[in-house]
N, C-alpha and C positions, 0 to 999 in steps of 0.2 A: 722282698724284698718290692717297693711300690716300682711305682711304673714316672714320666719324666713325668711333671705341672708344667700348663704353661698360666701364670698368674698376672692375665695384662693387664690388673689392673696397678704392680704392684713392679710392671714389668722385669721381671726376670724367671726367667725356669726354675720348676723349686723341684726335687731327694731329698723327699722325707727317709731316714733309714737308722733305727731302732733312736726314733724316736728328735733326733738330732738332724739340719734344715742344712742343703747343702744349695748352693744356688748358683747363676749366673744374671749379672743384670742383663739389659737390651736395654738398646731405642728399637726406635723402625720409622726413616725415611726414603720414601718414594722407591718403594719395590727390594730397599736393601736393609738385613736388621748389622745393626755395629752394636758386638758384643763386646764388653766396659769393665767387666768386675768377674770374679768367677769365685766363689767362697767355701772352703772347706771346710766344716770340723772339723779339730784336732781328734778329736777323737773316732774323726771317716777315717781321718791320713792313712796311706799307704797299705788300702781295701778298692781303690780303682773304683772311689763313685766321685771323682770330679771323671774320671774320663765316661761315665754308665750315664751320666750328667751331661757330657757336650754330646754325644753321640743322642742322645734323647732328645736335645735341642734342632740339633743339624738335621735330626728327621724329621722333628714341624717341620724347622722350614726353607728344606727340598718341599712334602708337603703341603705348606704356606706358597709353594712355587717360588722365592722369598732368596734373593744374595747374603752370602757375610758376604761385612767391616772384620775382621779381630782384633779389635783394638786389645783387648786381653794374655795379656802373655801365653798362657794356661790353654785357652781356646788354640790362636795361634797351633801355637806346636802337636799337636792334637790332630788340628789339619794338616800338618807336614807332614805327621806321621803315619798318615790313615789315609791313600790316594785315594777313597770312593767318597769323603767329602772333595776333594779340594777342585772340584768343577762348582760349586757352592760360591766361593769366591769369586767378588766383583770386583770388574777391570777399570780398576783406575784413569779415568778421562785425560 
């Protein structure tokens, strides 16, 4: 399985599995990555691909020293279920 790639031109993190592209879209402003939408093709559903994608994306966000706003319900649920990523949440002003 390939690794999660940050496609900055498309503003999305990508994970390609068996020729299918899963992606989570984001925007970055003032040191905060806002995840807006995640897409996992039906062919990859139920295989944990979405979680692997989000985990890889969040690891890269952490490495870049950024915070996260999870507008995407999938990303929000992932962070709620995975305590080690909760410190990435941006605190609302």
